[in-house]
N, C-alpha and C positions, 0 to 999 in steps of 0.2 A: 691375187692370182697373177701368174706370169704367163704370158702368151706371146706368140709372134703373129697371131691371127688378129688383124686389126678390127675385123667385124666383131669378133668376140670381145675384144677389149672395150669397144664402144658400147656394145649391147649389154655386157654383164658387169663391167666394172663401174666404179664411181670416181676414179682418178686414173689418168693415163700419163705414163712417163715413156718417153722415147729416148733411147740411148744411141750414141755413136762412139765407137772406140773406147767404151768404158765410161763415157761422160754423158750426163743427162743433158739433152739439148731441148727437150720439150716436157713441160709439166703442166697439165691442164686438169681442171676439175670444175665442179659446180655448173652454173648456167652456161658458161663458155663451152664447156665440154659437151653438155647436153645438145647443143646446137650443131656440133661438129659431125661431118661425114668422114668416111675414109679418105676421100679426095682432099678434104680440109687438113686432115692429119698429114698426108703426104706433102701438101704444099707448105705447111708449117715446118715440117722436118727439113725440107729442102732449103727454106729461108734460114733457119737457125743453124743447120749443120753445114750449109754452104755446098750441099750436094744432094742429089736425088737418091732414094733407095734404089738399089740395083738387083735385088733378089726377087724374082717373080714368084717364088714360092710364098713369100710373105705377102706380096701385093695381091695375088689372086686366090688366096685361100678362102674357103667359104665355110660358113657355119652349117652343120648338118642339123636338121630339125628333129 
């Protein structure tokens, strides 16, 4: 699955990759990923990419039930 919705990525997937400028900057799966929240993803992205995400459409998208 490819999505820009971080809630969906954590809820539905079993591995999460985050990219910046065509490069994979975060690759998490297994127990580490199961414990992650959207805030954890954002923090890890900022640390590894050296910048914060700046697209609020991505940050604030929500999953429809």
